TORSEDREN-875598 format. One record per residue (C-alpha): residue in three letters; residue number from 1; x, y, z; chain. Coordinates in steps of 0.1 Angstrom, whole numbers. Layout:
ALA / NUM / X / Y / Z / A
...
END
This chain:
UNK / 1 / 0 / 0 / 0 / A
UNK / 2 / 28 / 23 / 9 / A
UNK / 3 / 46 / 15 / -24 / A
UNK / 4 / 15 / 23 / -44 / A
UNK / 5 / 10 / 56 / -26 / A
UNK / 6 / 47 / 65 / -32 / A
UNK / 7 / 43 / 56 / -69 / A
UNK / 8 / 12 / 78 / -72 / A
UNK / 9 / 30 / 107 / -55 / A
UNK / 10 / 59 / 103 / -79 / A
UNK / 11 / 35 / 102 / -109 / A
UNK / 12 / 17 / 134 / -96 / A
UNK / 13 / 51 / 151 / -92 / A
UNK / 14 / 61 / 142 / -127 / A
UNK / 15 / 28 / 153 / -142 / A
UNK / 16 / 29 / 186 / -124 / A
UNK / 17 / 65 / 191 / -134 / A
UNK / 18 / 58 / 185 / -170 / A
UNK / 19 / 29 / 209 / -169 / A
UNK / 20 / 51 / 236 / -154 / A
UNK / 21 / 78 / 228 / -181 / A
UNK / 22 / 52 / 232 / -209 / A
UNK / 23 / 40 / 265 / -194 / A
UNK / 24 / 76 / 278 / -191 / A
UNK / 25 / 83 / 268 / -227 / A
UNK / 26 / 52 / 286 / -240 / A
UNK / 27 / 62 / 318 / -222 / A
UNK / 28 / 99 / 316 / -231 / A
UNK / 29 / 91 / 310 / -267 / A
UNK / 30 / 78 / 346 / -269 / A
UNK / 31 / 114 / 357 / -263 / A
UNK / 32 / 123 / 346 / -299 / A
UNK / 33 / 97 / 371 / -313 / A
UNK / 34 / 109 / 401 / -293 / A
UNK / 35 / 140 / 408 / -315 / A
UNK / 36 / 118 / 407 / -346 / A
UNK / 37 / 92 / 431 / -330 / A
UNK / 38 / 118 / 458 / -324 / A
UNK / 39 / 145 / 451 / -350 / A
UNK / 40 / 157 / 487 / -349 / A
UNK / 41 / 172 / 481 / -314 / A
UNK / 42 / 204 / 462 / -308 / A
UNK / 43 / 206 / 429 / -288 / A
UNK / 44 / 224 / 448 / -259 / A
UNK / 45 / 196 / 474 / -258 / A
UNK / 46 / 170 / 446 / -258 / A
UNK / 47 / 187 / 429 / -229 / A
UNK / 48 / 190 / 461 / -209 / A
UNK / 49 / 153 / 470 / -215 / A
UNK / 50 / 140 / 435 / -206 / A
UNK / 51 / 162 / 431 / -175 / A
UNK / 52 / 157 / 466 / -161 / A
UNK / 53 / 120 / 459 / -162 / A
UNK / 54 / 126 / 425 / -146 / A
UNK / 55 / 147 / 441 / -119 / A
UNK / 56 / 122 / 469 / -111 / A
UNK / 57 / 93 / 444 / -109 / A
UNK / 58 / 114 / 420 / -87 / A
UNK / 59 / 125 / 448 / -64 / A
UNK / 60 / 88 / 459 / -59 / A
UNK / 61 / 76 / 425 / -51 / A
UNK / 62 / 105 / 415 / -28 / A
UNK / 63 / 107 / 448 / -8 / A
UNK / 64 / 81 / 439 / 19 / A
UNK / 65 / 101 / 409 / 31 / A
UNK / 66 / 136 / 420 / 20 / A
UNK / 67 / 152 / 421 / 55 / A
UNK / 68 / 142 / 386 / 65 / A
UNK / 69 / 151 / 371 / 31 / A
UNK / 70 / 185 / 388 / 29 / A
UNK / 71 / 194 / 372 / 62 / A
UNK / 72 / 189 / 337 / 48 / A
UNK / 73 / 211 / 343 / 17 / A
UNK / 74 / 248 / 335 / 22 / A
UNK / 75 / 278 / 349 / 3 / A
UNK / 76 / 279 / 316 / -17 / A
UNK / 77 / 243 / 321 / -27 / A
UNK / 78 / 249 / 357 / -39 / A
UNK / 79 / 279 / 345 / -60 / A
UNK / 80 / 257 / 318 / -75 / A
UNK / 81 / 229 / 344 / -82 / A
UNK / 82 / 255 / 366 / -99 / A
UNK / 83 / 268 / 340 / -124 / A
UNK / 84 / 234 / 324 / -130 / A
UNK / 85 / 219 / 358 / -138 / A
UNK / 86 / 248 / 366 / -162 / A
UNK / 87 / 248 / 332 / -179 / A
UNK / 88 / 211 / 325 / -180 / A
UNK / 89 / 198 / 360 / -185 / A
UNK / 90 / 221 / 388 / -197 / A
UNK / 91 / 246 / 369 / -218 / A
UNK / 92 / 221 / 344 / -231 / A
UNK / 93 / 196 / 370 / -242 / A
UNK / 94 / 222 / 392 / -260 / A
UNK / 95 / 235 / 361 / -279 / A
UNK / 96 / 200 / 348 / -286 / A
UNK / 97 / 188 / 382 / -299 / A
UNK / 98 / 219 / 385 / -321 / A
UNK / 99 / 213 / 350 / -335 / A
UNK / 100 / 177 / 357 / -343 / A
UNK / 101 / 184 / 390 / -360 / A
UNK / 102 / 213 / 376 / -381 / A
UNK / 103 / 204 / 340 / -386 / A
UNK / 104 / 166 / 338 / -382 / A
UNK / 105 / 143 / 321 / -358 / A
UNK / 106 / 145 / 287 / -374 / A
UNK / 107 / 183 / 284 / -372 / A
UNK / 108 / 184 / 297 / -337 / A
UNK / 109 / 156 / 273 / -326 / A
UNK / 110 / 177 / 244 / -341 / A
UNK / 111 / 207 / 252 / -320 / A
UNK / 112 / 188 / 258 / -288 / A
UNK / 113 / 170 / 226 / -296 / A
UNK / 114 / 202 / 207 / -286 / A
UNK / 115 / 199 / 220 / -250 / A
UNK / 116 / 181 / 189 / -238 / A
UNK / 117 / 210 / 167 / -251 / A
UNK / 118 / 236 / 187 / -233 / A
UNK / 119 / 217 / 191 / -200 / A
UNK / 120 / 206 / 154 / -200 / A
UNK / 121 / 241 / 141 / -205 / A
UNK / 122 / 254 / 163 / -176 / A
UNK / 123 / 224 / 153 / -154 / A
UNK / 124 / 229 / 116 / -160 / A
UNK / 125 / 259 / 118 / -137 / A
UNK / 126 / 238 / 129 / -107 / A
UNK / 127 / 231 / 104 / -79 / A
UNK / 128 / 199 / 84 / -85 / A
UNK / 129 / 196 / 96 / -121 / A
UNK / 130 / 183 / 75 / -149 / A
UNK / 131 / 214 / 58 / -166 / A
UNK / 132 / 224 / 75 / -199 / A
UNK / 133 / 220 / 42 / -217 / A
UNK / 134 / 183 / 42 / -210 / A
UNK / 135 / 180 / 78 / -224 / A
UNK / 136 / 196 / 70 / -257 / A
UNK / 137 / 163 / 66 / -276 / A
UNK / 138 / 150 / 99 / -263 / A
UNK / 139 / 183 / 117 / -271 / A
UNK / 140 / 184 / 102 / -306 / A
UNK / 141 / 148 / 113 / -313 / A
UNK / 142 / 157 / 148 / -300 / A
UNK / 143 / 188 / 150 / -322 / A
UNK / 144 / 168 / 138 / -352 / A
UNK / 145 / 141 / 165 / -346 / A
UNK / 146 / 168 / 192 / -343 / A
UNK / 147 / 185 / 180 / -375 / A
UNK / 148 / 151 / 182 / -394 / A
UNK / 149 / 148 / 218 / -384 / A
UNK / 150 / 185 / 224 / -393 / A
UNK / 151 / 182 / 209 / -427 / A
UNK / 152 / 151 / 230 / -434 / A
UNK / 153 / 170 / 261 / -423 / A
UNK / 154 / 200 / 252 / -445 / A
UNK / 155 / 181 / 244 / -476 / A
UNK / 156 / 157 / 274 / -473 / A
UNK / 157 / 167 / 305 / -492 / A
UNK / 158 / 190 / 326 / -470 / A
UNK / 159 / 177 / 361 / -461 / A
UNK / 160 / 213 / 374 / -456 / A
UNK / 161 / 248 / 367 / -467 / A
UNK / 162 / 270 / 338 / -455 / A
UNK / 163 / 289 / 360 / -431 / A
UNK / 164 / 258 / 370 / -413 / A
UNK / 165 / 246 / 334 / -411 / A
UNK / 166 / 279 / 323 / -396 / A
UNK / 167 / 277 / 351 / -370 / A
UNK / 168 / 242 / 340 / -362 / A
UNK / 169 / 253 / 304 / -358 / A
UNK / 170 / 282 / 313 / -336 / A
UNK / 171 / 259 / 334 / -313 / A
UNK / 172 / 233 / 306 / -311 / A
UNK / 173 / 260 / 282 / -301 / A
UNK / 174 / 272 / 307 / -274 / A
UNK / 175 / 236 / 310 / -262 / A
UNK / 176 / 234 / 272 / -260 / A
UNK / 177 / 265 / 270 / -239 / A
UNK / 178 / 254 / 298 / -216 / A
UNK / 179 / 220 / 284 / -210 / A
UNK / 180 / 233 / 248 / -205 / A
UNK / 181 / 254 / 262 / -176 / A
UNK / 182 / 225 / 281 / -162 / A
UNK / 183 / 200 / 251 / -164 / A
UNK / 184 / 224 / 228 / -146 / A
UNK / 185 / 236 / 253 / -120 / A
UNK / 186 / 201 / 266 / -112 / A
UNK / 187 / 186 / 232 / -107 / A
UNK / 188 / 214 / 222 / -83 / A
UNK / 189 / 210 / 255 / -64 / A
UNK / 190 / 173 / 249 / -60 / A
UNK / 191 / 181 / 214 / -47 / A
UNK / 192 / 205 / 228 / -21 / A
UNK / 193 / 185 / 259 / -10 / A
UNK / 194 / 156 / 245 / 10 / A
UNK / 195 / 152 / 277 / 30 / A
UNK / 196 / 144 / 298 / -1 / A
UNK / 197 / 111 / 295 / -19 / A
UNK / 198 / 110 / 292 / -57 / A
UNK / 199 / 92 / 326 / -60 / A
UNK / 200 / 118 / 344 / -39 / A
UNK / 201 / 147 / 328 / -58 / A
UNK / 202 / 132 / 340 / -90 / A
UNK / 203 / 128 / 375 / -76 / A
UNK / 204 / 164 / 375 / -63 / A
UNK / 205 / 176 / 365 / -97 / A
UNK / 206 / 156 / 394 / -112 / A
UNK / 207 / 172 / 418 / -86 / A
UNK / 208 / 207 / 407 / -96 / A
UNK / 209 / 200 / 407 / -133 / A
UNK / 210 / 185 / 442 / -130 / A
UNK / 211 / 217 / 454 / -113 / A
UNK / 212 / 238 / 439 / -141 / A
UNK / 213 / 216 / 458 / -167 / A
UNK / 214 / 223 / 491 / -149 / A
UNK / 215 / 260 / 485 / -154 / A
UNK / 216 / 255 / 478 / -191 / A
UNK / 217 / 238 / 512 / -198 / A
UNK / 218 / 271 / 532 / -201 / A
UNK / 219 / 284 / 505 / -224 / A
UNK / 220 / 254 / 508 / -246 / A
UNK / 221 / 255 / 546 / -246 / A
UNK / 222 / 292 / 545 / -256 / A
UNK / 223 / 289 / 522 / -285 / A
UNK / 224 / 252 / 525 / -295 / A
UNK / 225 / 241 / 561 / -298 / A
UNK / 226 / 204 / 569 / -292 / A
UNK / 227 / 188 / 576 / -325 / A
UNK / 228 / 152 / 563 / -322 / A
UNK / 229 / 120 / 583 / -324 / A
UNK / 230 / 96 / 585 / -294 / A
UNK / 231 / 71 / 560 / -309 / A
UNK / 232 / 99 / 535 / -313 / A
UNK / 233 / 110 / 539 / -277 / A
UNK / 234 / 74 / 534 / -266 / A
UNK / 235 / 71 / 502 / -285 / A
UNK / 236 / 105 / 491 / -271 / A
UNK / 237 / 93 / 498 / -236 / A
UNK / 238 / 61 / 478 / -242 / A
UNK / 239 / 80 / 448 / -255 / A
UNK / 240 / 106 / 450 / -227 / A
UNK / 241 / 79 / 450 / -200 / A
UNK / 242 / 58 / 423 / -217 / A
UNK / 243 / 88 / 400 / -220 / A
UNK / 244 / 99 / 407 / -184 / A
UNK / 245 / 65 / 398 / -170 / A
UNK / 246 / 58 / 368 / -192 / A
UNK / 247 / 92 / 352 / -196 / A
UNK / 248 / 112 / 364 / -167 / A
UNK / 249 / 86 / 365 / -139 / A
UNK / 250 / 60 / 339 / -149 / A
UNK / 251 / 82 / 317 / -171 / A
UNK / 252 / 111 / 315 / -146 / A
UNK / 253 / 87 / 308 / -118 / A
UNK / 254 / 72 / 278 / -136 / A
UNK / 255 / 107 / 266 / -146 / A
UNK / 256 / 120 / 268 / -110 / A
UNK / 257 / 90 / 249 / -97 / A
UNK / 258 / 96 / 222 / -124 / A
UNK / 259 / 133 / 221 / -114 / A
UNK / 260 / 123 / 210 / -79 / A
UNK / 261 / 98 / 184 / -91 / A
UNK / 262 / 118 / 166 / -118 / A
UNK / 263 / 153 / 151 / -119 / A
UNK / 264 / 180 / 169 / -139 / A
UNK / 265 / 179 / 143 / -167 / A
UNK / 266 / 142 / 151 / -172 / A
UNK / 267 / 147 / 189 / -168 / A
UNK / 268 / 168 / 189 / -199 / A
UNK / 269 / 140 / 174 / -220 / A
UNK / 270 / 115 / 201 / -209 / A
UNK / 271 / 136 / 227 / -227 / A
UNK / 272 / 122 / 212 / -259 / A
UNK / 273 / 89 / 229 / -253 / A
UNK / 274 / 106 / 263 / -257 / A
UNK / 275 / 119 / 252 / -291 / A
UNK / 276 / 84 / 240 / -301 / A
UNK / 277 / 66 / 271 / -291 / A
UNK / 278 / 93 / 293 / -306 / A
UNK / 279 / 87 / 276 / -339 / A
UNK / 280 / 50 / 279 / -336 / A
UNK / 281 / 52 / 316 / -329 / A
UNK / 282 / 76 / 319 / -358 / A
UNK / 283 / 51 / 303 / -382 / A
UNK / 284 / 24 / 327 / -369 / A
UNK / 285 / 47 / 357 / -374 / A
UNK / 286 / 56 / 346 / -409 / A
UNK / 287 / 19 / 337 / -416 / A
UNK / 288 / 26 / 303 / -430 / A
UNK / 289 / 20 / 266 / -424 / A
UNK / 290 / 49 / 244 / -413 / A
UNK / 291 / 68 / 226 / -440 / A
UNK / 292 / 71 / 187 / -441 / A
UNK / 293 / 105 / 187 / -424 / A
UNK / 294 / 92 / 211 / -397 / A
UNK / 295 / 62 / 188 / -391 / A
UNK / 296 / 86 / 158 / -388 / A
UNK / 297 / 106 / 178 / -363 / A
UNK / 298 / 75 / 185 / -342 / A
UNK / 299 / 67 / 148 / -341 / A
UNK / 300 / 102 / 137 / -333 / A
UNK / 301 / 106 / 162 / -305 / A
UNK / 302 / 73 / 152 / -289 / A
UNK / 303 / 83 / 115 / -292 / A
UNK / 304 / 116 / 124 / -275 / A
UNK / 305 / 98 / 139 / -245 / A
UNK / 306 / 74 / 109 / -243 / A
UNK / 307 / 103 / 85 / -245 / A
UNK / 308 / 121 / 103 / -217 / A
UNK / 309 / 90 / 102 / -195 / A
UNK / 310 / 87 / 65 / -201 / A
UNK / 311 / 123 / 59 / -192 / A
UNK / 312 / 118 / 78 / -159 / A
UNK / 313 / 86 / 59 / -151 / A
UNK / 314 / 105 / 26 / -155 / A
UNK / 315 / 134 / 37 / -134 / A
UNK / 316 / 129 / 35 / -96 / A
UNK / 317 / 143 / 67 / -80 / A
UNK / 318 / 162 / 60 / -49 / A
UNK / 319 / 163 / 96 / -41 / A
UNK / 320 / 139 / 124 / -49 / A
UNK / 321 / 153 / 149 / -73 / A
UNK / 322 / 154 / 176 / -47 / A
UNK / 323 / 148 / 161 / -13 / A
UNK / 324 / 115 / 167 / 4 / A
UNK / 325 / 97 / 198 / -9 / A
UNK / 326 / 70 / 213 / 12 / A
UNK / 327 / 40 / 234 / 0 / A
UNK / 328 / 57 / 265 / 13 / A
UNK / 329 / 88 / 258 / -8 / A
UNK / 330 / 67 / 254 / -39 / A
UNK / 331 / 48 / 286 / -33 / A
END
């Protein structure tokens, strides 16, 4: 009876974690559209606008309980927040925006689509993780889906010259590396920090990222002169606030909750939802239906996630992915 109850509890954790992962992916996919909506602004300006808004919102929400929360954060935690904010927010978004503006949404989605492979391979070394051998079918399906998207991007008529495409590819690979480091580091921090709620960790991340954005303003002013009209700045502000609320506040909160519910090997697979939604939004933006290779990519990616879920259901977890998580910690 106890075994059956434990099994149901694990199933419920997994289902809730997957739902949170899907929600985060749907919100994060909007990030791929932002550079297209305000193409007149540089990637650095986009990052500053988004993360200044994120920081202001986070500071407002965290102010009432700042004193008690700050006392529970150690020097080690602040250092972790600093590098996680840089890798997963500031650096990632600058590289992603550059990749979208120079290489296009499809190519960028392809490279980011390999995030599950990188994170899953790293997570397979964690204690109690599903052995990598059992995840091979899922990883192969993921890689096949990403290759379908890549082949479509390569064979489609290029919108720019080869040099721009290479710059876009290099930035997308850089974004892949930055976000892989963030996904792994953030999941492990959430496992360690039982005294900090997911909501507060997200707000603290916003606070640190907002501070980093402030330091980038002089850099932007020095190399990127202000030359936009008032209406363009209004549109830029609207997009920045919308992305900050949807992706940084709501999307990060869902992702952090998922990170405490699922093992790291499964966390990696959830990143695929961002790729899927980014492609969907790209099709809507371009006002077209997906091509055969793109449909195949959708099918393969979904099959990859389902295969990963099946592998975790068959693998008895000796240890929960993040110890015991109370309702307060998930708030």
